[in-house]
PAVEX-542570 format. One line per field, with one value per residue (C-alpha): x, z, y; residue in three letters. Coordinates in nm, 3 decimals, decimal comma, always signed. Each point is the difference from the previous one (the first is absolute). Example, Ala and Ser with C-alpha at 12.3 -4.5 7.8 and 13.67 -1.06 7.14 Angstrom:
BEGIN
px	c(+1,230:+0,137)
pz	c(+0,780:-0,066)
py	c(-0,450:+0,344)
res	c(Ala:Ser)
//
This chain:
BEGIN
px	c(+6,137:+0,234:+0,289:-0,082:-0,053:+0,367:+0,131:-0,186:+0,141:+0,360:-0,055:-0,103:+0,307:+0,235:+0,225:-0,124:+0,364:+0,167:-0,332:+0,134:-0,134:+0,077:+0,333:+0,010:-0,288:+0,013:-0,310:+0,019:-0,248:-0,273:-0,038:+0,165:+0,281:+0,320:+0,323:+0,236:+0,264:-0,257:-0,142:+0,339:+0,119:-0,330:+0,048:+0,368:-0,061:-0,313:+0,071:-0,068:+0,070:-0,056:-0,353:-0,070:-0,295:-0,180:+0,074:-0,383:-0,223:+0,251:-0,057:+0,295:+0,191:+0,240:+0,229:+0,107:-0,208:+0,150:-0,060:-0,179:-0,017:-0,344:+0,011:-0,335:+0,049:+0,361:-0,169:-0,249:+0,245:+0,228:-0,306:-0,079:+0,344:-0,009:-0,345:+0,003:-0,245:+0,194:+0,309:-0,175:+0,286:+0,102:+0,340:-0,072:-0,066:+0,364:+0,262:+0,251:+0,327:-0,155:-0,289:-0,003:-0,026:-0,182:+0,241:-0,231:-0,018:+0,222:+0,130:-0,103:-0,132:-0,309:-0,028:-0,049:-0,330:+0,089:+0,300:-0,044:+0,206:-0,033:+0,108:+0,236:-0,123:-0,172:-0,298:-0,178:-0,378:-0,020:+0,257:-0,135:-0,343:+0,108:+0,039:-0,363:-0,119:+0,204:-0,077:+0,360:+0,115:-0,285:+0,181:+0,317:+0,054:-0,020:+0,124:+0,074:+0,263:+0,345:+0,354:+0,138:-0,160:+0,320:+0,099:-0,254:+0,243:+0,240:+0,364:+0,119:-0,259:-0,198:-0,327:-0,284:+0,046:-0,336:+0,118:+0,143:+0,274:-0,084:+0,331:+0,216:-0,279:-0,001:-0,198:+0,100:-0,112:-0,113:+0,349:+0,159:-0,248:+0,135:+0,358:+0,190:-0,323:-0,083:-0,128:-0,073:-0,330:-0,155:-0,347:-0,153:+0,071:-0,374:-0,032:+0,307:-0,140:-0,327:+0,190:+0,208:-0,308:-0,155:+0,322:-0,003:-0,347:+0,104:+0,296:-0,228:-0,235:+0,296:+0,105:-0,371:-0,015:+0,313:-0,137:-0,318:+0,202:+0,209:-0,309:-0,158:+0,330:-0,020:-0,333:+0,126:+0,302:-0,236:-0,207:+0,337:+0,079:-0,346:+0,018:+0,353:-0,131:-0,324:+0,175:+0,273:-0,265:-0,174:+0,333:+0,068:-0,334:+0,029:+0,346:-0,146:-0,277:+0,232:+0,258:-0,250:-0,055:+0,363:+0,099:+0,216:+0,202:+0,036:-0,061:+0,344:-0,032:-0,331:+0,165:+0,265:-0,245:-0,205:+0,320:+0,077:-0,330:-0,010:+0,348:-0,089:-0,323:+0,197:+0,240:-0,262:-0,212:+0,316:+0,076:-0,341:+0,005:+0,334:-0,178:-0,280:+0,254:+0,156:-0,338:-0,100:+0,325:-0,063:-0,360:+0,112:+0,265:-0,244:-0,250:+0,269:+0,086:-0,367:-0,044:+0,308:-0,148:-0,348:+0,162:+0,184:-0,306:-0,173:+0,295:-0,137:+0,328:+0,085:+0,367:+0,023:-0,189:+0,240:+0,298:-0,093:-0,164:+0,317:+0,116:-0,350:-0,104:+0,301:-0,221:+0,123:-0,286:+0,042:+0,013:-0,023:+0,272:-0,241:-0,335:-0,279:-0,294:-0,174:+0,041:-0,264:+0,031:+0,180:+0,318:+0,019:-0,211:+0,306:+0,109:-0,345:+0,027:+0,356:-0,123:-0,293:+0,246:+0,212:-0,296:-0,038:+0,359:+0,132:+0,294:+0,139:-0,041:+0,159:+0,305:+0,043:-0,242:+0,015:+0,204:-0,287:-0,237:+0,250:+0,038:-0,373:-0,027:+0,274:-0,129:-0,339:-0,072:+0,006:+0,067:-0,214:-0,085:-0,182:-0,391:-0,120:-0,367:-0,168:-0,190:+0,346:+0,112:-0,315:+0,091:+0,283:-0,214:+0,055:-0,235:+0,192:-0,098:+0,198:+0,162:-0,115:+0,332:+0,196:-0,232:+0,133:-0,215:-0,190:-0,151:-0,345:-0,084:-0,318:-0,178:+0,143:+0,334:+0,043:-0,054:+0,202:-0,085:+0,222:-0,150:+0,111:-0,064:+0,244:-0,152:+0,018:+0,216:+0,176:+0,386:+0,169:+0,368:-0,081:-0,212:+0,113:+0,050:+0,123:-0,280:-0,310:+0,100:-0,142:+0,089:-0,223:-0,067:+0,072:+0,336:-0,032:+0,002:+0,270:-0,200:-0,295:-0,204:-0,194:-0,147:-0,016:-0,255:+0,045:-0,231:-0,068:+0,008:+0,378:+0,128:+0,341:+0,083:+0,074:+0,255:-0,050:+0,290:+0,130:+0,237:+0,173:-0,157:+0,279:-0,020:-0,124:+0,380:+0,106:-0,220:-0,060:-0,270:-0,054:+0,259:+0,251:+0,186:+0,112:-0,288:-0,294:-0,103:-0,246:-0,196:-0,103:-0,310:-0,073:-0,156:+0,275:+0,270:+0,025:+0,315:+0,140:+0,220:+0,249:+0,292:-0,059:+0,052:-0,279:-0,117:-0,239:-0,312:-0,184:-0,358:-0,339:-0,185:-0,050:-0,278:+0,014:+0,330:+0,050:+0,320:+0,136:+0,271:+0,207:+0,247:+0,179:+0,054:+0,094:-0,249:-0,243:-0,238:-0,232:-0,306:-0,240:-0,359:-0,231:-0,178:+0,313:+0,288:+0,307:+0,350:+0,132:+0,328:+0,171:+0,284:+0,256:+0,167:+0,068:-0,238:+0,168:-0,279:-0,390:-0,175:-0,303:-0,228:+0,050:-0,200:+0,085:-0,225:+0,123:-0,097:-0,372:-0,250:-0,283:+0,218:-0,056:+0,165:-0,186:+0,127:-0,265:-0,206:+0,087:-0,180)
pz	c(+4,932:-0,288:+0,237:+0,107:-0,370:-0,077:+0,300:-0,099:-0,353:+0,132:+0,213:-0,303:-0,175:+0,279:+0,012:+0,277:+0,065:+0,038:+0,075:-0,221:-0,350:-0,272:-0,172:-0,365:+0,093:-0,132:-0,014:+0,099:-0,126:+0,251:-0,092:+0,296:-0,063:+0,200:-0,012:-0,198:+0,266:+0,284:-0,165:-0,094:+0,348:+0,130:-0,220:+0,080:+0,372:+0,004:-0,283:+0,107:-0,236:-0,305:+0,095:-0,011:+0,139:+0,001:+0,316:-0,016:-0,117:+0,075:-0,339:-0,102:-0,324:-0,151:-0,148:+0,113:-0,216:-0,237:+0,119:-0,266:+0,035:+0,069:-0,243:+0,090:+0,376:-0,046:-0,159:+0,255:+0,270:-0,155:-0,041:+0,369:+0,107:-0,202:+0,162:+0,316:+0,167:-0,126:+0,180:+0,319:+0,225:+0,137:+0,101:+0,368:-0,059:-0,081:+0,273:+0,072:+0,180:+0,352:-0,103:+0,025:-0,356:-0,133:-0,050:-0,272:-0,224:-0,314:-0,143:+0,216:+0,320:+0,183:+0,377:+0,217:+0,208:+0,198:+0,082:+0,057:+0,292:-0,152:-0,358:+0,120:-0,298:-0,014:-0,243:-0,179:+0,014:-0,338:+0,074:+0,362:-0,127:-0,010:+0,389:+0,015:-0,260:+0,045:+0,312:+0,074:-0,019:+0,225:+0,302:-0,063:+0,248:-0,181:+0,171:-0,092:-0,275:+0,158:-0,131:+0,268:-0,113:-0,031:+0,351:+0,075:-0,167:+0,213:-0,113:+0,074:-0,149:-0,256:+0,177:+0,109:+0,385:+0,150:+0,353:+0,288:+0,248:+0,339:+0,142:-0,250:-0,061:-0,371:-0,307:-0,158:-0,275:+0,043:-0,094:+0,273:+0,245:-0,052:-0,041:+0,205:+0,194:+0,094:+0,356:+0,028:+0,104:-0,350:-0,093:-0,315:-0,084:+0,012:+0,367:+0,103:-0,154:+0,179:+0,337:-0,087:-0,105:+0,344:+0,159:-0,239:+0,108:+0,364:-0,074:-0,205:+0,301:+0,226:-0,257:-0,016:+0,385:+0,027:-0,261:+0,206:+0,311:-0,173:-0,140:+0,341:+0,152:-0,279:+0,139:+0,346:-0,116:-0,164:+0,324:+0,183:-0,236:+0,031:+0,392:+0,006:-0,211:+0,189:+0,335:-0,122:-0,137:+0,337:+0,187:-0,215:+0,061:+0,370:-0,013:-0,188:+0,258:+0,310:-0,147:-0,121:+0,371:+0,062:-0,356:+0,093:+0,244:-0,188:-0,351:-0,107:+0,218:-0,161:-0,358:+0,132:+0,132:-0,323:-0,202:+0,232:-0,041:-0,371:-0,030:+0,215:-0,200:-0,314:+0,128:+0,126:-0,306:-0,215:+0,205:-0,060:-0,369:-0,027:+0,165:-0,261:-0,290:+0,134:+0,020:-0,345:-0,144:+0,201:-0,124:-0,362:+0,028:+0,158:-0,284:-0,263:+0,181:+0,002:-0,365:-0,077:+0,209:-0,156:-0,356:+0,104:+0,133:-0,343:-0,186:-0,190:-0,074:+0,313:-0,078:-0,041:+0,316:+0,200:-0,157:+0,109:+0,316:+0,225:-0,071:+0,044:+0,302:+0,220:+0,170:+0,294:+0,175:+0,035:+0,365:+0,119:+0,232:+0,205:+0,181:-0,120:+0,213:+0,038:+0,332:+0,154:-0,146:+0,312:-0,170:+0,122:+0,318:+0,220:-0,200:+0,072:+0,373:+0,013:-0,165:+0,230:+0,280:-0,172:+0,006:+0,382:+0,085:-0,278:+0,183:+0,128:-0,327:-0,200:+0,229:+0,106:-0,176:-0,370:-0,086:+0,143:-0,283:-0,268:+0,165:+0,010:-0,380:-0,091:+0,266:-0,161:-0,023:-0,366:+0,043:-0,190:+0,305:+0,075:+0,026:+0,348:+0,016:-0,112:-0,278:-0,118:+0,003:-0,184:-0,291:-0,064:+0,058:-0,247:-0,071:+0,095:-0,040:+0,096:-0,255:+0,017:-0,175:+0,303:+0,279:+0,231:-0,035:+0,338:-0,092:-0,127:-0,197:-0,002:-0,046:-0,346:+0,112:+0,260:+0,303:+0,108:+0,256:+0,153:-0,044:+0,093:-0,336:-0,289:-0,293:-0,350:-0,146:-0,333:+0,018:-0,051:+0,028:+0,210:+0,265:+0,358:+0,181:+0,348:+0,260:-0,091:-0,234:-0,316:-0,220:-0,182:-0,370:-0,072:+0,051:+0,221:-0,153:+0,067:+0,295:+0,118:+0,312:+0,121:+0,305:+0,141:+0,250:+0,171:+0,216:+0,107:+0,334:+0,029:+0,098:-0,073:-0,221:-0,370:-0,219:-0,247:-0,241:-0,313:-0,219:-0,321:-0,244:+0,020:+0,370:-0,057:-0,084:+0,356:+0,146:+0,311:+0,176:-0,056:+0,167:+0,028:-0,308:-0,187:-0,247:+0,237:+0,288:+0,249:+0,307:+0,221:+0,216:+0,299:+0,331:+0,226:-0,246:-0,315:-0,210:-0,313:-0,207:-0,275:-0,103:+0,313:+0,221:+0,250:+0,134:+0,291:-0,051:+0,315:-0,006:+0,059:-0,216:-0,369:-0,208:-0,294:-0,151:-0,252:-0,227:-0,201:-0,243:-0,158:-0,224:-0,135:+0,359:+0,110:+0,291:+0,123:+0,280:+0,219:+0,179:+0,247:-0,127:+0,281:+0,095:-0,115:-0,222:+0,224:-0,149:+0,118:-0,193:-0,293:-0,222:-0,197:-0,258:-0,382:-0,214:-0,315:-0,153:-0,023:+0,326:+0,087:+0,305:+0,226:+0,256:+0,238:+0,231:+0,324:+0,117:+0,089:-0,224:-0,086:+0,022:-0,277:-0,148:-0,253:-0,224:+0,072:-0,274:+0,038:-0,318)
py	c(+13,674:+0,093:-0,017:-0,353:-0,108:+0,097:-0,158:-0,324:+0,019:+0,050:-0,320:-0,187:+0,104:-0,096:-0,310:-0,235:-0,106:+0,340:+0,193:+0,288:+0,110:-0,257:+0,047:-0,140:-0,235:-0,366:-0,229:-0,379:-0,258:+0,050:+0,369:+0,164:+0,258:+0,064:+0,190:-0,218:+0,007:-0,074:-0,312:-0,129:+0,037:-0,162:-0,299:-0,033:-0,017:-0,210:-0,242:-0,361:-0,280:+0,195:+0,116:+0,379:+0,184:+0,345:+0,189:+0,121:-0,286:-0,279:-0,166:-0,218:-0,024:-0,263:+0,069:+0,359:+0,249:+0,232:+0,370:+0,207:+0,380:+0,138:+0,293:+0,160:-0,028:+0,148:+0,300:+0,052:-0,007:+0,261:+0,223:-0,049:+0,076:+0,340:+0,117:+0,194:-0,236:-0,305:+0,140:+0,111:+0,010:+0,340:+0,115:-0,042:-0,392:-0,050:-0,081:+0,295:-0,034:-0,003:-0,243:-0,376:-0,124:-0,301:-0,280:-0,158:+0,301:+0,013:+0,324:+0,298:-0,142:+0,101:+0,069:-0,308:-0,013:-0,301:-0,216:-0,371:-0,164:-0,336:+0,078:+0,274:+0,205:+0,332:+0,050:+0,280:-0,030:-0,178:-0,271:-0,036:-0,119:-0,387:+0,037:+0,080:-0,250:-0,319:-0,215:-0,091:+0,361:+0,128:-0,148:+0,214:+0,290:+0,332:+0,315:+0,366:+0,034:-0,053:+0,035:-0,226:-0,325:-0,174:+0,079:-0,288:-0,244:-0,201:+0,102:-0,361:-0,216:+0,235:-0,103:+0,223:+0,088:-0,091:-0,101:+0,197:-0,134:+0,135:-0,135:+0,213:+0,268:-0,021:-0,104:-0,331:-0,240:-0,367:-0,127:+0,231:-0,161:-0,346:+0,109:+0,269:+0,078:-0,360:-0,035:+0,366:+0,152:+0,062:+0,135:+0,133:+0,363:+0,050:-0,120:+0,213:+0,289:-0,046:-0,014:+0,295:+0,194:-0,039:+0,129:+0,286:+0,101:-0,009:+0,231:+0,226:+0,021:+0,097:+0,274:+0,119:+0,000:+0,205:+0,239:+0,048:+0,050:+0,264:+0,187:+0,000:+0,143:+0,266:+0,108:+0,011:+0,213:+0,249:+0,020:+0,062:+0,293:+0,142:-0,030:+0,156:+0,293:+0,051:-0,008:+0,226:+0,252:-0,009:+0,056:+0,301:+0,152:-0,045:+0,156:+0,310:+0,041:-0,008:+0,215:+0,264:+0,094:+0,068:+0,094:+0,297:-0,199:-0,329:+0,054:-0,105:-0,318:-0,084:-0,002:-0,234:-0,247:+0,008:-0,061:-0,293:-0,151:+0,031:-0,152:-0,279:-0,057:-0,003:-0,233:-0,248:+0,028:-0,063:-0,314:-0,130:+0,082:-0,186:-0,311:+0,044:+0,008:-0,315:-0,175:+0,106:-0,150:-0,326:-0,016:+0,048:-0,262:-0,254:+0,070:-0,065:-0,326:-0,089:+0,077:-0,221:-0,285:+0,044:-0,007:-0,328:-0,154:+0,018:-0,141:-0,302:-0,170:-0,198:-0,021:+0,377:+0,045:-0,237:+0,150:+0,350:-0,093:-0,014:+0,350:+0,148:-0,189:+0,104:+0,250:+0,190:+0,156:+0,370:+0,119:+0,354:+0,108:+0,227:-0,014:+0,223:+0,124:+0,322:+0,175:+0,232:+0,349:+0,143:+0,115:+0,353:+0,013:+0,022:+0,294:+0,174:-0,086:+0,145:+0,313:+0,054:-0,029:+0,252:+0,249:-0,053:+0,024:+0,228:+0,134:-0,325:-0,184:+0,279:-0,005:-0,360:-0,242:+0,087:-0,317:-0,190:+0,114:-0,094:-0,356:-0,061:+0,063:-0,253:-0,256:-0,071:-0,376:-0,087:-0,367:-0,243:-0,221:-0,320:+0,023:+0,097:-0,111:-0,321:+0,195:+0,097:-0,360:-0,114:+0,215:-0,270:-0,305:-0,273:-0,295:-0,318:-0,372:-0,304:-0,231:-0,372:-0,094:+0,108:-0,135:-0,265:-0,314:+0,040:+0,351:+0,029:+0,316:+0,180:+0,342:+0,040:-0,117:+0,271:-0,226:-0,291:-0,273:-0,257:-0,347:-0,355:-0,159:+0,083:+0,185:-0,128:+0,280:-0,093:-0,005:+0,335:+0,085:+0,314:-0,186:+0,063:-0,323:+0,121:+0,039:+0,180:+0,299:+0,163:+0,295:+0,256:-0,051:+0,372:+0,173:+0,299:+0,346:+0,254:+0,150:-0,213:-0,056:-0,312:-0,152:-0,352:-0,132:-0,338:-0,216:-0,354:-0,188:-0,086:+0,338:-0,109:+0,312:+0,057:+0,150:+0,292:+0,050:+0,147:-0,227:-0,029:-0,262:-0,242:-0,032:-0,359:-0,084:+0,060:-0,286:+0,209:+0,197:+0,364:+0,223:-0,300:+0,113:+0,324:-0,026:+0,086:+0,236:-0,145:+0,136:-0,291:+0,102:-0,216:+0,098:+0,159:-0,123:+0,232:-0,033:+0,128:-0,223:+0,057:-0,235:-0,205:+0,311:+0,056:+0,332:-0,007:+0,235:+0,128:+0,060:-0,169:-0,250:+0,073:-0,142:+0,234:+0,116:+0,285:-0,019:+0,296:-0,062:+0,283:-0,184:+0,313:+0,119:-0,340:-0,009:-0,265:+0,114:-0,223:+0,171:-0,134:+0,080:+0,050:+0,330:+0,173:-0,080:-0,075:-0,059:-0,345:-0,019:+0,161:-0,149:+0,207:-0,213:-0,017:-0,216:-0,144:-0,217:+0,020:-0,087:-0,213:+0,009:-0,312:-0,182:-0,289:-0,177:-0,162:-0,361:+0,015:-0,157:+0,245:+0,318:+0,245:+0,307:+0,222:+0,310:+0,257:+0,175:+0,374:+0,137)
res	c(Met:Ala:Gln:Glu:Gly:Val:Gln:Leu:Asp:Arg:Lys:Asn:Phe:Ser:Cys:Ser:Val:Cys:Leu:Asp:Leu:Leu:Lys:Asp:Pro:Val:Met:Ile:Pro:Cys:Gly:His:Ser:Tyr:Cys:Pro:Lys:Cys:Ile:Lys:Asn:Phe:Trp:Asp:Glu:Lys:Lys:Lys:Lys:Gly:Val:Tyr:Ser:Cys:Pro:Gln:Cys:Arg:Gln:Thr:Phe:Thr:Pro:Arg:Pro:Val:Leu:Val:Lys:Asn:Ile:Met:Leu:Ala:Gly:Leu:Thr:Glu:Gln:Leu:Lys:Leu:Thr:Thr:Leu:Gly:Asp:Ser:Leu:Thr:Glu:Gln:Asn:Tyr:Ala:Gly:Pro:Glu:Asp:Val:Ala:Cys:Asp:Met:Cys:Thr:Gly:Arg:Lys:Leu:Lys:Ala:Val:Lys:Ser:Cys:Leu:Met:Cys:Leu:Val:Ser:Tyr:Cys:Glu:Lys:His:Leu:Gln:Pro:His:Tyr:Asp:Met:Val:Arg:Leu:Lys:Lys:His:Gln:Leu:Val:Gln:Pro:Ser:Lys:Gln:Leu:Tyr:Asp:Asn:Ile:Cys:Ser:His:His:Asp:Glu:Val:Met:Lys:Met:Phe:Cys:Arg:Thr:Asp:Gln:Gln:Thr:Ile:Cys:Tyr:Val:Cys:Met:Val:Asp:Glu:His:Lys:Gly:His:Asp:Val:Val:Ser:Ala:Ala:Ala:Glu:Arg:Lys:Glu:Lys:Gln:Lys:Asp:Leu:Glu:Val:Lys:Arg:Gly:Glu:Val:Gln:Gln:Thr:Ile:Gln:Asp:Gly:Glu:Arg:Asp:Met:Lys:Leu:Leu:Gln:Gln:Glu:Val:Asp:Ala:Ile:Asn:Asp:Cys:Ala:Asp:Lys:Ala:Val:Glu:Asn:Asn:Asp:Ser:Ile:Phe:Ser:Glu:Val:Met:Arg:Leu:Ile:Glu:Arg:Arg:Ser:Cys:Glu:Val:Lys:Gln:Gln:Ile:Arg:Ser:Gln:Gln:Glu:Ser:Glu:Val:Ser:Arg:Val:Arg:Asn:Leu:Gln:Glu:Lys:Leu:Glu:Gln:Glu:Ile:Ser:Glu:Leu:Lys:Arg:Lys:Asp:Ser:Glu:Leu:Glu:Gln:Leu:Ser:His:Thr:Glu:Asp:His:Asn:Gln:Phe:Leu:Gln:Lys:Tyr:Pro:Ser:Leu:Ser:Ala:Phe:Ser:Glu:Thr:Lys:His:Ser:Tyr:Ser:Ile:Asn:Val:Cys:Pro:Pro:Arg:Tyr:Phe:Glu:Asp:Val:Thr:Ala:Ala:Leu:Ser:Lys:Leu:Arg:Asp:Glu:Leu:Gln:Asp:Ile:Leu:Lys:Glu:Lys:Trp:Thr:Asn:Ile:Ser:Leu:Lys:Val:Thr:Glu:Val:Asp:Phe:Leu:Leu:Ser:Glu:Pro:Arg:Thr:Arg:Asp:Asp:Phe:Leu:Gln:Tyr:Ser:Gln:Glu:Ile:Thr:Leu:Asp:Pro:Asn:Thr:Ala:Gln:Met:Asn:Leu:Leu:Leu:Ser:Glu:Gly:Asn:Arg:Lys:Val:Thr:Leu:Val:Lys:Gln:Ser:Gln:Leu:Phe:Pro:Asp:His:Pro:Glu:Arg:Leu:Ser:Val:Lys:Phe:Gln:Ile:Leu:Ser:Lys:Gln:Ser:Leu:Ser:Gln:Arg:Cys:Tyr:Trp:Glu:Val:Gln:Trp:Gly:Gly:Gln:Gly:Gly:Gln:Gly:Ser:Tyr:Val:Ala:Val:Ala:Tyr:Arg:Asp:Val:Tyr:Lys:Thr:Asn:Ser:Val:Phe:Gly:Gln:Asn:Asp:Lys:Ser:Trp:Ser:Leu:Phe:Cys:Cys:Pro:Asn:Asn:His:Gln:Phe:Trp:Tyr:Asn:Ser:Ile:Arg:Thr:Pro:Ile:Pro:Gly:Ser:Glu:Phe:Ser:Arg:Ile:Gly:Leu:Tyr:Leu:Asp:Gln:Pro:Ala:Gly:Thr:Leu:Ser:Phe:Tyr:Asn:Ile:Ser:Glu:Asn:Met:Thr:Leu:Ile:His:Arg:Val:Gln:Thr:Ser:Phe:Thr:Gln:Pro:Leu:Tyr:Ala:Gly:Ile:Gln:Leu:Trp:Phe:Ser:Ile:Gly:Asp:Thr:Ala:Glu:Ile:Cys:Lys:Leu:Lys)
//
């Protein structure tokens, strides 16, 4: 309570103009006291036809009053300055070289707590108070203290830049808008920030998805290391058991085999460890990028955001140059089999087939290959929904935007620059992860077939169907007429009717595989290429009203 009392006394001894302790206080006829410099400047700026007023009570005086020193108040303020409580500011309240200083403080400046984008001034807590008390100042936009406030001033017109020219991709002032940027696509900086913020969140999602993919692959690599070690250990045990029966004859050969296995084990483990290190570096870099994007997303100053945005938004998605999967633990079974045969045909093997054993050690299949069973593929399943903003107007969405139906009446979709206008096409809302698996089921009475595809987001610019350009890869499934299309090149696909298709995408390996999903998974077609942009799932229905296609729920 004593603390509050001292703070109240200090306020009573403060000048209402400069908000600091009174300096050589003078009293005017109404009884209020001010710093002589403050009241003189106030009257000089506000004088109107020889009428002068008090800044607090607004009482007017004519003629201009003579200022009289308030001796008692001057003595009290001097005593207040000398007391510890009267000068309660600590060293940490003052601005250092790295801090933003209050522009209003005289003498030694305090740290600023806010910067005003309207006033282009930084304020300490004391000088900021009018922005909370005065109605016209409450509408000003306050942000965290910034040393770059004057970057918001147009260098040509000395006006605050509150607009953004989309044509030239730069912030401008109102004068610029009607001058050199006349006729350009101009919006407010706040509106442009809102749009860019959405795009930033999408990029953050892509970064985070890549991080998740990398972390998952790290687990797979560790499983690979464990499997290699386990199988190598089992192979060594089998080797010892077999050679113990014929130790006197082949003890030296046994040592050689063990050395080969250990050497190959070390080599393969080293290879996988190298992959782990690369993934760790990629994940670390992606997290750093995510941190920068997050920091940018919280920037309150629109202009600062827009000035930094181009350099931070140029995100190139990291792609692994290898495919990662865990193979069954069979690394050294062929070695064991060869050694068993060695036991049975000792003389022949020692004389003629010793080289065969060495080859079996080095021919172990350590390749990280594509999944083999449907359960393996389901580990990579991704939840995918269709994007209404890309839907051709005759497509009706249902089942949580997973199912699309061809209808006669055009749907009331709003205008969107990415809407597909050719035939009956639609893209997924989510970009596909580095390795992902999904299934598409179609039905209806027409039986004329449908397309399943993957495509770059800007495929809408081609004004063509999936597969008739270099931005999409498409499998057309129709009774007795299956075809794969890319860049207008058709590849016939043999096989019976397909009503459910599984697609497996491995972007780092550059493969896209199509499977017929029935009692067993049967490979229909595989594409080997190089993907250079994020990919999206695509569906195209044919001509029969009522035909449907649905992205199946797999989880």
